[in-house]
Chimera marker file (.cmm) of the C-alpha trace (Angstrom):
<marker_set name="trace">
<marker id="1" x="-119.992" y="-18.912" z="-76.732" r="1" g="1" b="0" radius="0.5"/>
<marker id="2" x="-122.427" y="-21.346" z="-75.142" r="1" g="1" b="0" radius="0.5"/>
<marker id="3" x="-123.200" y="-20.948" z="-71.454" r="1" g="1" b="0" radius="0.5"/>
<marker id="4" x="-121.727" y="-23.833" z="-69.459" r="1" g="1" b="0" radius="0.5"/>
<marker id="5" x="-125.044" y="-24.239" z="-67.691" r="1" g="1" b="0" radius="0.5"/>
<marker id="6" x="-126.898" y="-24.624" z="-70.964" r="1" g="1" b="0" radius="0.5"/>
<marker id="7" x="-129.846" y="-22.626" z="-72.216" r="1" g="1" b="0" radius="0.5"/>
<marker id="8" x="-131.967" y="-23.159" z="-69.091" r="1" g="1" b="0" radius="0.5"/>
<marker id="9" x="-129.101" y="-22.253" z="-66.763" r="1" g="1" b="0" radius="0.5"/>
<marker id="10" x="-128.372" y="-19.134" z="-68.762" r="1" g="1" b="0" radius="0.5"/>
<marker id="11" x="-132.009" y="-18.122" z="-68.571" r="1" g="1" b="0" radius="0.5"/>
<marker id="12" x="-132.003" y="-18.662" z="-64.790" r="1" g="1" b="0" radius="0.5"/>
<marker id="13" x="-128.893" y="-16.499" z="-64.397" r="1" g="1" b="0" radius="0.5"/>
<marker id="14" x="-130.513" y="-13.718" z="-66.424" r="1" g="1" b="0" radius="0.5"/>
<marker id="15" x="-133.658" y="-13.962" z="-64.283" r="1" g="1" b="0" radius="0.5"/>
<marker id="16" x="-131.534" y="-13.786" z="-61.132" r="1" g="1" b="0" radius="0.5"/>
<marker id="17" x="-129.814" y="-10.655" z="-62.477" r="1" g="1" b="0" radius="0.5"/>
<marker id="18" x="-133.205" y="-9.157" z="-63.310" r="1" g="1" b="0" radius="0.5"/>
<marker id="19" x="-134.384" y="-9.884" z="-59.756" r="1" g="1" b="0" radius="0.5"/>
<marker id="20" x="-131.284" y="-8.208" z="-58.362" r="1" g="1" b="0" radius="0.5"/>
<marker id="21" x="-131.890" y="-5.155" z="-60.546" r="1" g="1" b="0" radius="0.5"/>
<marker id="22" x="-135.488" y="-5.026" z="-59.312" r="1" g="1" b="0" radius="0.5"/>
<marker id="23" x="-134.318" y="-5.166" z="-55.679" r="1" g="1" b="0" radius="0.5"/>
<marker id="24" x="-131.816" y="-2.401" z="-56.434" r="1" g="1" b="0" radius="0.5"/>
<marker id="25" x="-134.643" y="-0.191" z="-57.705" r="1" g="1" b="0" radius="0.5"/>
<marker id="26" x="-137.377" y="-1.044" z="-55.207" r="1" g="1" b="0" radius="0.5"/>
<marker id="27" x="-135.423" y="-1.396" z="-51.950" r="1" g="1" b="0" radius="0.5"/>
<marker id="28" x="-132.376" y="0.795" z="-52.575" r="1" g="1" b="0" radius="0.5"/>
<marker id="29" x="-133.732" y="3.441" z="-55.001" r="1" g="1" b="0" radius="0.5"/>
<marker id="30" x="-130.991" y="2.551" z="-57.483" r="1" g="1" b="0" radius="0.5"/>
<marker id="31" x="-130.583" y="2.200" z="-61.206" r="1" g="1" b="0" radius="0.5"/>
<marker id="32" x="-132.573" y="-0.499" z="-63.024" r="1" g="1" b="0" radius="0.5"/>
<marker id="33" x="-129.411" y="-1.244" z="-65.020" r="1" g="1" b="0" radius="0.5"/>
<marker id="34" x="-127.292" y="-2.237" z="-62.017" r="1" g="1" b="0" radius="0.5"/>
<marker id="35" x="-127.431" y="-5.312" z="-59.807" r="1" g="1" b="0" radius="0.5"/>
<marker id="36" x="-127.204" y="-5.029" z="-56.029" r="1" g="1" b="0" radius="0.5"/>
<marker id="37" x="-123.905" y="-6.932" z="-56.124" r="1" g="1" b="0" radius="0.5"/>
<marker id="38" x="-122.435" y="-4.655" z="-58.768" r="1" g="1" b="0" radius="0.5"/>
<marker id="39" x="-123.610" y="-1.565" z="-56.918" r="1" g="1" b="0" radius="0.5"/>
<marker id="40" x="-122.165" y="-2.799" z="-53.642" r="1" g="1" b="0" radius="0.5"/>
<marker id="41" x="-118.766" y="-3.128" z="-55.327" r="1" g="1" b="0" radius="0.5"/>
<marker id="42" x="-119.002" y="0.261" z="-57.027" r="1" g="1" b="0" radius="0.5"/>
<marker id="43" x="-120.220" y="2.197" z="-54.019" r="1" g="1" b="0" radius="0.5"/>
<marker id="44" x="-118.457" y="0.154" z="-51.357" r="1" g="1" b="0" radius="0.5"/>
<marker id="45" x="-115.038" y="-0.422" z="-52.889" r="1" g="1" b="0" radius="0.5"/>
<marker id="46" x="-114.629" y="2.228" z="-55.578" r="1" g="1" b="0" radius="0.5"/>
<marker id="47" x="-116.475" y="5.080" z="-53.858" r="1" g="1" b="0" radius="0.5"/>
<marker id="48" x="-115.684" y="4.059" z="-50.262" r="1" g="1" b="0" radius="0.5"/>
<marker id="49" x="-119.222" y="4.103" z="-48.848" r="1" g="1" b="0" radius="0.5"/>
<marker id="50" x="-119.084" y="2.153" z="-45.564" r="1" g="1" b="0" radius="0.5"/>
<marker id="51" x="-122.751" y="1.071" z="-45.753" r="1" g="1" b="0" radius="0.5"/>
<marker id="52" x="-122.278" y="-0.446" z="-49.212" r="1" g="1" b="0" radius="0.5"/>
<marker id="53" x="-118.960" y="-1.970" z="-48.161" r="1" g="1" b="0" radius="0.5"/>
<marker id="54" x="-120.799" y="-3.861" z="-45.403" r="1" g="1" b="0" radius="0.5"/>
<marker id="55" x="-123.458" y="-4.948" z="-47.879" r="1" g="1" b="0" radius="0.5"/>
<marker id="56" x="-120.724" y="-6.187" z="-50.225" r="1" g="1" b="0" radius="0.5"/>
<marker id="57" x="-119.154" y="-8.217" z="-47.413" r="1" g="1" b="0" radius="0.5"/>
<marker id="58" x="-122.528" y="-9.805" z="-46.647" r="1" g="1" b="0" radius="0.5"/>
<marker id="59" x="-123.200" y="-10.584" z="-50.318" r="1" g="1" b="0" radius="0.5"/>
<marker id="60" x="-119.724" y="-12.137" z="-50.682" r="1" g="1" b="0" radius="0.5"/>
<marker id="61" x="-120.574" y="-14.467" z="-47.775" r="1" g="1" b="0" radius="0.5"/>
<marker id="62" x="-123.861" y="-15.471" z="-49.398" r="1" g="1" b="0" radius="0.5"/>
<marker id="63" x="-122.059" y="-16.227" z="-52.696" r="1" g="1" b="0" radius="0.5"/>
<marker id="64" x="-119.099" y="-17.905" z="-50.956" r="1" g="1" b="0" radius="0.5"/>
<marker id="65" x="-118.456" y="-20.253" z="-53.899" r="1" g="1" b="0" radius="0.5"/>
<marker id="66" x="-117.988" y="-17.352" z="-56.346" r="1" g="1" b="0" radius="0.5"/>
<marker id="67" x="-114.721" y="-15.524" z="-55.575" r="1" g="1" b="0" radius="0.5"/>
<marker id="68" x="-115.032" y="-11.755" z="-56.043" r="1" g="1" b="0" radius="0.5"/>
<marker id="69" x="-118.733" y="-12.082" z="-56.880" r="1" g="1" b="0" radius="0.5"/>
<marker id="70" x="-119.455" y="-8.372" z="-56.464" r="1" g="1" b="0" radius="0.5"/>
<marker id="71" x="-116.494" y="-7.277" z="-58.566" r="1" g="1" b="0" radius="0.5"/>
<marker id="72" x="-117.523" y="-9.685" z="-61.335" r="1" g="1" b="0" radius="0.5"/>
<marker id="73" x="-121.096" y="-8.377" z="-61.131" r="1" g="1" b="0" radius="0.5"/>
<marker id="74" x="-119.867" y="-4.801" z="-61.382" r="1" g="1" b="0" radius="0.5"/>
<marker id="75" x="-117.773" y="-5.687" z="-64.430" r="1" g="1" b="0" radius="0.5"/>
<marker id="76" x="-120.742" y="-7.441" z="-66.041" r="1" g="1" b="0" radius="0.5"/>
<marker id="77" x="-122.992" y="-4.443" z="-65.314" r="1" g="1" b="0" radius="0.5"/>
<marker id="78" x="-120.410" y="-2.194" z="-67.025" r="1" g="1" b="0" radius="0.5"/>
<marker id="79" x="-120.097" y="-4.491" z="-70.046" r="1" g="1" b="0" radius="0.5"/>
<marker id="80" x="-123.869" y="-4.499" z="-70.441" r="1" g="1" b="0" radius="0.5"/>
<marker id="81" x="-124.050" y="-0.707" z="-70.171" r="1" g="1" b="0" radius="0.5"/>
<marker id="82" x="-121.246" y="-0.300" z="-72.715" r="1" g="1" b="0" radius="0.5"/>
<marker id="83" x="-122.943" y="-2.666" z="-75.163" r="1" g="1" b="0" radius="0.5"/>
<marker id="84" x="-126.218" y="-0.763" z="-74.814" r="1" g="1" b="0" radius="0.5"/>
<marker id="85" x="-124.427" y="2.525" z="-75.403" r="1" g="1" b="0" radius="0.5"/>
<marker id="86" x="-122.834" y="1.164" z="-78.581" r="1" g="1" b="0" radius="0.5"/>
<marker id="87" x="-126.204" y="-0.100" z="-79.723" r="1" g="1" b="0" radius="0.5"/>
<marker id="88" x="-128.108" y="3.144" z="-79.178" r="1" g="1" b="0" radius="0.5"/>
<marker id="89" x="-125.484" y="5.849" z="-79.677" r="1" g="1" b="0" radius="0.5"/>
<link id1="1" id2="2" r="1" g="1" b="0" radius="0.2"/>
<link id1="2" id2="3" r="1" g="1" b="0" radius="0.2"/>
<link id1="3" id2="4" r="1" g="1" b="0" radius="0.2"/>
<link id1="4" id2="5" r="1" g="1" b="0" radius="0.2"/>
<link id1="5" id2="6" r="1" g="1" b="0" radius="0.2"/>
<link id1="6" id2="7" r="1" g="1" b="0" radius="0.2"/>
<link id1="7" id2="8" r="1" g="1" b="0" radius="0.2"/>
<link id1="8" id2="9" r="1" g="1" b="0" radius="0.2"/>
<link id1="9" id2="10" r="1" g="1" b="0" radius="0.2"/>
<link id1="10" id2="11" r="1" g="1" b="0" radius="0.2"/>
<link id1="11" id2="12" r="1" g="1" b="0" radius="0.2"/>
<link id1="12" id2="13" r="1" g="1" b="0" radius="0.2"/>
<link id1="13" id2="14" r="1" g="1" b="0" radius="0.2"/>
<link id1="14" id2="15" r="1" g="1" b="0" radius="0.2"/>
<link id1="15" id2="16" r="1" g="1" b="0" radius="0.2"/>
<link id1="16" id2="17" r="1" g="1" b="0" radius="0.2"/>
<link id1="17" id2="18" r="1" g="1" b="0" radius="0.2"/>
<link id1="18" id2="19" r="1" g="1" b="0" radius="0.2"/>
<link id1="19" id2="20" r="1" g="1" b="0" radius="0.2"/>
<link id1="20" id2="21" r="1" g="1" b="0" radius="0.2"/>
<link id1="21" id2="22" r="1" g="1" b="0" radius="0.2"/>
<link id1="22" id2="23" r="1" g="1" b="0" radius="0.2"/>
<link id1="23" id2="24" r="1" g="1" b="0" radius="0.2"/>
<link id1="24" id2="25" r="1" g="1" b="0" radius="0.2"/>
<link id1="25" id2="26" r="1" g="1" b="0" radius="0.2"/>
<link id1="26" id2="27" r="1" g="1" b="0" radius="0.2"/>
<link id1="27" id2="28" r="1" g="1" b="0" radius="0.2"/>
<link id1="28" id2="29" r="1" g="1" b="0" radius="0.2"/>
<link id1="29" id2="30" r="1" g="1" b="0" radius="0.2"/>
<link id1="30" id2="31" r="1" g="1" b="0" radius="0.2"/>
<link id1="31" id2="32" r="1" g="1" b="0" radius="0.2"/>
<link id1="32" id2="33" r="1" g="1" b="0" radius="0.2"/>
<link id1="33" id2="34" r="1" g="1" b="0" radius="0.2"/>
<link id1="34" id2="35" r="1" g="1" b="0" radius="0.2"/>
<link id1="35" id2="36" r="1" g="1" b="0" radius="0.2"/>
<link id1="36" id2="37" r="1" g="1" b="0" radius="0.2"/>
<link id1="37" id2="38" r="1" g="1" b="0" radius="0.2"/>
<link id1="38" id2="39" r="1" g="1" b="0" radius="0.2"/>
<link id1="39" id2="40" r="1" g="1" b="0" radius="0.2"/>
<link id1="40" id2="41" r="1" g="1" b="0" radius="0.2"/>
<link id1="41" id2="42" r="1" g="1" b="0" radius="0.2"/>
<link id1="42" id2="43" r="1" g="1" b="0" radius="0.2"/>
<link id1="43" id2="44" r="1" g="1" b="0" radius="0.2"/>
<link id1="44" id2="45" r="1" g="1" b="0" radius="0.2"/>
<link id1="45" id2="46" r="1" g="1" b="0" radius="0.2"/>
<link id1="46" id2="47" r="1" g="1" b="0" radius="0.2"/>
<link id1="47" id2="48" r="1" g="1" b="0" radius="0.2"/>
<link id1="48" id2="49" r="1" g="1" b="0" radius="0.2"/>
<link id1="49" id2="50" r="1" g="1" b="0" radius="0.2"/>
<link id1="50" id2="51" r="1" g="1" b="0" radius="0.2"/>
<link id1="51" id2="52" r="1" g="1" b="0" radius="0.2"/>
<link id1="52" id2="53" r="1" g="1" b="0" radius="0.2"/>
<link id1="53" id2="54" r="1" g="1" b="0" radius="0.2"/>
<link id1="54" id2="55" r="1" g="1" b="0" radius="0.2"/>
<link id1="55" id2="56" r="1" g="1" b="0" radius="0.2"/>
<link id1="56" id2="57" r="1" g="1" b="0" radius="0.2"/>
<link id1="57" id2="58" r="1" g="1" b="0" radius="0.2"/>
<link id1="58" id2="59" r="1" g="1" b="0" radius="0.2"/>
<link id1="59" id2="60" r="1" g="1" b="0" radius="0.2"/>
<link id1="60" id2="61" r="1" g="1" b="0" radius="0.2"/>
<link id1="61" id2="62" r="1" g="1" b="0" radius="0.2"/>
<link id1="62" id2="63" r="1" g="1" b="0" radius="0.2"/>
<link id1="63" id2="64" r="1" g="1" b="0" radius="0.2"/>
<link id1="64" id2="65" r="1" g="1" b="0" radius="0.2"/>
<link id1="65" id2="66" r="1" g="1" b="0" radius="0.2"/>
<link id1="66" id2="67" r="1" g="1" b="0" radius="0.2"/>
<link id1="67" id2="68" r="1" g="1" b="0" radius="0.2"/>
<link id1="68" id2="69" r="1" g="1" b="0" radius="0.2"/>
<link id1="69" id2="70" r="1" g="1" b="0" radius="0.2"/>
<link id1="70" id2="71" r="1" g="1" b="0" radius="0.2"/>
<link id1="71" id2="72" r="1" g="1" b="0" radius="0.2"/>
<link id1="72" id2="73" r="1" g="1" b="0" radius="0.2"/>
<link id1="73" id2="74" r="1" g="1" b="0" radius="0.2"/>
<link id1="74" id2="75" r="1" g="1" b="0" radius="0.2"/>
<link id1="75" id2="76" r="1" g="1" b="0" radius="0.2"/>
<link id1="76" id2="77" r="1" g="1" b="0" radius="0.2"/>
<link id1="77" id2="78" r="1" g="1" b="0" radius="0.2"/>
<link id1="78" id2="79" r="1" g="1" b="0" radius="0.2"/>
<link id1="79" id2="80" r="1" g="1" b="0" radius="0.2"/>
<link id1="80" id2="81" r="1" g="1" b="0" radius="0.2"/>
<link id1="81" id2="82" r="1" g="1" b="0" radius="0.2"/>
<link id1="82" id2="83" r="1" g="1" b="0" radius="0.2"/>
<link id1="83" id2="84" r="1" g="1" b="0" radius="0.2"/>
<link id1="84" id2="85" r="1" g="1" b="0" radius="0.2"/>
<link id1="85" id2="86" r="1" g="1" b="0" radius="0.2"/>
<link id1="86" id2="87" r="1" g="1" b="0" radius="0.2"/>
<link id1="87" id2="88" r="1" g="1" b="0" radius="0.2"/>
<link id1="88" id2="89" r="1" g="1" b="0" radius="0.2"/>
</marker_set>
């Protein structure tokens, strides 16, 4: 399925995700396979961590045009992890 933003837009989205993963590692000592948005949903909503819940609320305001941005990011992070597991296991 072709990305609606085209090849360049798809590349930019992947670079943005990579940047978010880098921030998750460098600033928050997190996994290199998880974006900050995805982590904020996992730890804030699923695990109930108040600090990450506040971060999720802030991120949702930044990405105001993308409803449930953090939940979508979490789901994408999971899909990527599952595909890597199928590939290597």
